[in-house]
C-alpha positions in Angstrom: 135.6 88.8 109.4 136.2 91.4 111.4 136.4 95.2 109.8 140.3 95.0 110.1 141.2 91.9 108.3 138.5 92.8 106.0 140.1 95.7 104.8 143.6 94.4 105.1 143.1 91.7 102.8 143.0 94.3 100.0 146.7 95.4 100.3 149.6 94.2 98.8 151.9 92.1 101.3 154.2 94.4 102.1 151.7 97.2 103.1 149.4 94.7 104.7 152.4 94.1 107.1 152.8 97.8 107.9 149.5 98.6 108.3 148.5 95.7 110.9 151.1 96.5 113.2 149.2 100.1 113.7 146.9 100.1 116.3 144.2 101.8 114.6 140.4 102.4 115.9 139.3 101.3 112.9 135.7 103.1 113.7 137.6 106.2 113.4 139.8 105.4 110.3 138.9 107.4 107.5 140.6 107.1 104.6 143.7 105.3 103.3 145.8 106.9 100.6 148.1 105.7 97.8 150.0 107.4 95.4 152.6 106.2 93.1 156.4 107.7 95.0 154.1 109.5 97.1 154.2 108.8 100.6 151.5 106.6 102.2 148.8 108.6 103.9 145.9 107.5 106.4 142.6 110.4 107.4 142.3 109.1 111.4 139.6 110.8 113.6 139.5 113.5 111.0 143.5 113.9 110.9 146.0 113.3 108.1 149.0 111.4 109.4 151.6 109.9 107.3 152.9 106.2 107.8 156.4 105.7 108.4 157.8 102.4 107.9 157.9 101.4 111.5 154.0 101.4 111.3 153.8 104.6 113.5 151.7 107.9 112.4 153.7 111.3 112.1 152.5 114.3 111.1 156.0 115.0 109.4 156.6 113.5 106.2 160.3 112.7 107.2 160.8 108.9 107.0 157.5 107.9 105.4 156.8 105.1 104.0 156.9 105.6 99.8 154.4 103.6 98.2 156.1 102.0 94.5 154.6 101.5 91.3 154.5 97.7 92.2 152.3 97.7 95.5 149.6 99.7 93.3 149.7 96.8 90.9 149.4 94.4 93.7 147.0 95.9 95.7 144.8 96.4 92.4 145.3 92.4 91.7 143.9 92.0 95.3 140.9 94.5 95.4 139.4 92.9 91.5 140.2 89.2 92.8 143.1 89.3 89.9 140.2 90.1 87.1 140.0 93.9 86.6 138.4 93.5 83.3 135.5 92.2 85.3 135.4 95.7 86.7 135.0 97.8 84.0 132.2 99.4 84.4 132.5 100.2 88.0 136.1 102.0 86.6 134.2 104.1 84.3 132.6 106.0 88.0 136.6 105.9 89.1 135.8 103.7 91.9 135.1 99.7 93.3 132.8 99.0 96.2 134.3 95.8 97.9 133.1 93.8 100.9 131.9 95.7 103.9 130.9 98.8 101.5 134.5 100.2 101.7 135.3 102.7 98.4 137.9 102.5 96.5 138.4 105.7 94.3 140.9 104.7 91.3 142.4 107.1 89.1 145.1 106.8 86.4 144.8 107.5 82.6 141.8 107.5 81.5 140.8 105.5 78.2 137.9 107.4 75.6 135.7 106.0 73.5 133.5 108.7 71.7 134.3 111.5 74.7 133.3 109.1 77.2 135.3 107.3 79.3 135.3 103.4 78.7 138.3 102.0 81.1 141.4 103.0 83.1 144.4 102.2 83.1 148.1 102.8 84.3 146.6 103.1 87.5 148.6 105.4 89.7 146.3 106.6 92.6 144.1 104.6 95.0 142.0 106.3 98.2 140.3 104.1 100.1 137.4 105.5 101.8 136.2 103.4 105.1 132.3 102.7 105.3 131.2 103.5 108.8 127.2 102.9 109.7 126.7 104.8 113.2 123.5 103.2 114.0 121.4 105.6 116.1 123.2 109.1 115.2 119.6 110.4 113.9 118.4 110.3 117.1 118.0 114.1 117.4 117.0 114.5 113.9 114.2 112.2 113.1 111.1 113.5 115.7 112.2 117.1 113.6 111.7 114.9 110.1 108.9 112.8 111.0 106.8 115.9 112.4 104.1 115.3 115.2 101.9 112.3 114.0 105.6 110.5 113.3 103.5 108.8 110.2 105.3 110.7 107.1 108.1 113.0 107.1 108.9 116.6 105.7 111.1 117.5 102.4 114.6 117.5 104.5 117.9 119.1 103.0 120.9 118.4 105.4 123.6 120.7 104.9 127.3 120.1 105.8 130.8 120.7 104.7 132.9 117.7 103.7 133.8 114.8 106.4 131.2 116.1 108.6 129.2 113.2 108.4 126.4 114.1 106.1 126.1 110.8 104.3 126.3 108.9 107.6 123.6 110.8 109.3 120.9 110.4 106.2 122.0 106.8 106.4 120.5 106.3 109.5 117.3 108.7 108.6 116.8 106.4 105.9 117.0 103.1 108.4 114.9 104.8 111.1 112.4 106.1 108.4 111.8 102.3 106.6 111.8 100.3 109.5 110.1 102.4 111.6 109.1 101.7 115.9 106.3 101.2 118.3 105.3 104.9 117.8 105.8 105.4 114.1 104.8 103.1 111.3 107.5 102.2 109.0 107.4 103.9 105.7 109.2 102.5 101.9 112.2 104.5 101.0 113.9 104.7 97.7 117.4 105.6 97.6 119.1 106.5 94.6 122.7 106.0 95.5 124.7 107.1 92.5 128.3 106.6 94.0 127.6 103.3 95.8 128.4 105.6 99.6 124.9 105.3 101.1 124.1 101.6 101.0 127.7 100.5 99.8 125.9 97.9 97.4 128.8 94.8 96.6 126.8 93.0 94.1 123.7 94.6 94.2 123.5 94.0 97.8 123.8 96.8 100.3 126.2 96.4 103.2 125.0 98.8 105.3 121.7 98.4 106.8 119.0 100.9 105.4 116.0 99.4 106.4 113.1 96.7 105.9 111.3 98.8 103.6 114.1 100.2 101.5 114.7 99.8 97.6 118.3 100.5 96.4 119.1 101.9 92.7 123.0 101.5 92.9 125.5 103.5 90.6 122.9 105.4 88.9 122.9 109.2 88.4 120.8 110.9 90.7 118.5 112.4 88.3 117.2 109.8 86.2 117.5 107.6 89.3 114.4 109.4 91.2 112.3 109.6 88.1 112.5 105.5 88.1 112.0 104.7 91.3 109.2 106.9 91.5 108.1 104.7 88.2 109.1 101.6 89.4 109.1 101.3 93.5 105.7 103.6 94.4 108.5 105.0 97.6 106.9 107.3 99.9 110.4 109.2 100.5 113.3 109.0 98.4 116.7 109.6 99.7 119.5 111.1 97.7 123.4 112.5 98.2 124.9 115.5 97.3 122.7 117.2 94.8 123.8 120.2 93.0 123.3 119.7 89.3 120.4 121.1 86.8 118.9 118.1 86.3 118.9 117.1 89.8 116.9 119.9 90.8 114.5 119.6 87.9 114.2 116.1 89.5 113.5 117.3 92.3 111.0 119.5 91.5 109.1 116.3 89.7 109.6 114.1 92.7 107.6 116.8 95.1 105.4 117.7 92.8 104.3 114.0 92.8 103.5 113.5 96.5 106.9 111.4 97.1 108.6 113.5 99.8 112.8 113.5 99.6 115.9 113.8 101.7 118.5 115.1 100.2 122.3 116.2 101.2 124.2 119.1 99.8 127.8 120.4 100.7 127.6 123.9 102.6 128.1 126.1 105.7 124.6 127.7 106.0 121.1 127.9 104.7 122.4 131.3 103.4 125.3 129.4 101.6 122.5 127.4 99.7 120.5 130.5 98.9 123.5 132.0 96.7 123.9 128.9 94.9 122.7 129.7 91.5 120.6 126.5 91.3 119.5 125.3 94.6 119.4 129.0 96.2 115.5 128.3 93.6 114.7 125.5 96.2 115.1 128.1 99.4 113.8 130.8 98.0 110.5 128.9 97.1 110.4 127.1 100.3 110.1 123.8 98.7 112.3 122.2 101.7 110.6 122.2 104.9 113.4 121.6 107.1 117.3 122.1 107.1 119.9 120.3 109.0 122.8 122.0 109.6 125.9 119.8 110.1 129.6 120.6 111.6 132.4 119.0 113.5 132.7 121.2 116.2 132.2 118.2 118.5 132.8 115.6 116.3 132.0 114.0 112.8 128.1 114.3 112.6 127.5 116.8 115.3 124.2 118.6 115.1 124.6 122.5 114.8 120.6 123.8 113.9 117.7 122.9 112.5 115.3 125.3 110.7 112.1 125.1 109.2 110.9 126.5 105.9 110.7 130.1 106.6 114.3 129.8 108.1 113.1 130.0 111.6 115.2 128.1 114.0 114.0 125.0 115.3 117.0 123.3 117.1 
């Protein structure tokens, strides 16, 4: 099944009909947003468009197709295969990962139990984020991460504003480190995929290709997951997405002190931006990260801007 058919089958019949008539390049389609009593929206090639009843894209909110409550309900039935209760654990996290690794964000009324989210009801907002794997996008980065000998890697922090491809880059870095090549041996990589975005696991199986020496811990908090991987899977490298909490930093220090290399991503615009963050700044000042990779979207999503070493010296 191709990406188009894989995606369209989760929508209500009416939405499926409207979206199927649009000549999308599905490699450029990033998000589809459904909100009750609001226009149907897509993020396409890093731009926001309204979808009209005539299956056209518009920058104006006039004559747009408005989502109904019934369409949300019908779409959720297709997403869950008429068994929403079977996804109770996923609903606690606010998303469901579907075939192909696409992530469906779901928001409505939270059902609480002992001040913790037990489930979700009256679902009224859905955000489908398409999973894209760009093999080879880390080609420029890998030589700066693996060093001269190519048989290890540096502690690396990928810095990027939202929607600039940091997770896509991280995914390909993991794959290339894990698989190795004729010049560089593959190494064991442990991935803590807290939000199922890196591996996009469906029923425990990664939908994205992360390499033959990669172990994925899905839907686990990063701090706990890093410690679990160290104790159970003996990785040479641990990879995580979007670090920043106090717990994350404590786990990062533990990983580094155990002799395991770390590759992580964080939202930001520069090293100075990260240095000024109260928690992450400590790691920068102590020079625990040996490589900083900066991305922007000036030349398209995932555009490599600069690479710095632990001393803040630009090396790319």
